[in-house]
C-alpha positions in Angstrom: 0.0 -0.1 -0.4 1.6 3.2 -1.2 -1.0 5.7 0.8 -4.0 5.7 3.4 -6.1 8.1 2.9 -8.4 7.6 6.2 -9.5 11.3 6.0 -11.7 9.7 3.3 -13.7 7.5 5.3 -17.2 7.5 5.9 -17.9 9.6 10.2 -17.3 6.9 13.1 -21.1 7.9 14.0 -22.2 6.9 10.3 -20.2 3.8 10.1 -21.4 2.6 13.7 -25.1 3.9 12.5 -24.4 1.9 9.0 -23.8 -1.6 10.8 -23.5 -2.7 8.1 -27.0 -3.3 7.5 -28.6 -3.6 3.8 -32.0 -1.9 4.7 -29.7 1.2 5.5 -27.4 1.4 1.8 -29.1 4.2 0.7 -29.2 6.7 3.1 -25.9 5.2 4.3 -25.0 6.5 0.8 -26.1 9.5 1.0 -25.4 10.7 4.3 -21.7 9.5 3.0 -21.6 11.5 -0.1 -22.6 14.9 1.9 -19.6 13.6 4.2 -17.9 13.6 1.1 -18.9 16.8 -0.7 -16.8 18.7 2.2 -13.5 16.3 1.5 -13.4 17.5 -2.4 -9.3 18.1 -2.2 -9.1 14.4 -1.0 -10.9 13.1 -3.6 -9.7 15.4 -5.9 -6.5 14.0 -5.0 -7.8 10.2 -5.0 -9.2 11.2 -9.2 -6.1 12.8 -10.4 -4.4 9.7 -8.7 -6.6 7.1 -10.8 -5.7 8.6 -14.0 -2.4 7.9 -14.0 -2.5 4.6 -12.7 -4.4 2.6 -11.2 -6.4 3.4 -7.6 -7.0 0.2 -5.0 -10.2 1.6 -1.7 -9.3 -0.3 1.0 -11.9 -1.5 3.4 -12.0 -3.4 6.7 -16.0 -5.1 6.1 -16.6 -8.4 5.6 -19.6 -7.3 3.9 -18.3 -7.4 0.2 -21.2 -5.5 -1.9 -22.1 -2.9 0.8 -19.2 -1.1 2.3 -18.2 1.8 2.0 -14.6 1.5 -0.5 -18.4 0.6 -2.6 -19.9 3.3 -2.0 -16.7 5.4 -2.7 -16.0 3.9 -6.0 -19.2 5.1 -6.8 -19.3 9.0 -5.9 -15.4 9.1 -7.1 -16.5 7.9 -10.7 -20.7 10.1 -10.8 -18.0 13.2 -9.6 -15.8 12.6 -12.6 -18.2 12.3 -15.3 -20.0 15.3 -13.8 -16.5 17.2 -14.8 -15.1 16.2 -18.3 -14.0 18.4 -19.1 -10.4 17.9 -16.8 -10.4 14.1 -18.1 -12.1 11.0 -17.9 -11.0 8.1 -15.1 -10.2 5.5 -17.5 -12.3 2.0 -17.4 -10.8 -0.3 -14.8 -9.0 2.3 -13.1 -10.5 2.2 -9.8 -12.2 -0.1 -8.0 -12.2 -1.8 -4.7 -10.8 -5.7 -4.2 -10.9 -7.8 -1.0 -7.7 -9.8 -1.4 -4.4 -8.6 -2.9 -4.9 -10.9 -5.8 -8.0 -9.4 -7.6 -6.1 -6.7 -7.7 -7.0 -7.1 -11.6 -10.9 -7.0 -11.8 -13.2 -4.5 -12.2 -14.2 -4.1 -8.7 -10.4 -3.7 -6.5 -11.8 -3.9 -3.0 -8.7 -4.8 -0.7 -10.4 -6.1 2.6 -8.5 -4.9 5.7 
């Protein structure tokens, strides 16, 4: 791991509220996206890095579908799509993997 931006993770409050309950997923993403709007510089840094090299998002949850890395990837892709004039992130450049061997799949999420 080259860099760990733990500040981009969801707040402890949000994480504890969510507890990886699928029925809270949509509300979790909404709240997390609101938090990410306050972390613009970190999100922009990830976008710029992903334009140059592969970026892997880490998560500690056991759930591969409902975790902050999946929602962060969704947020970053949507934000990048809205700002196409600055260049787009190439396909398969950002994602998440729950195992290091999964780094070459489209959805790379490494579990801590």
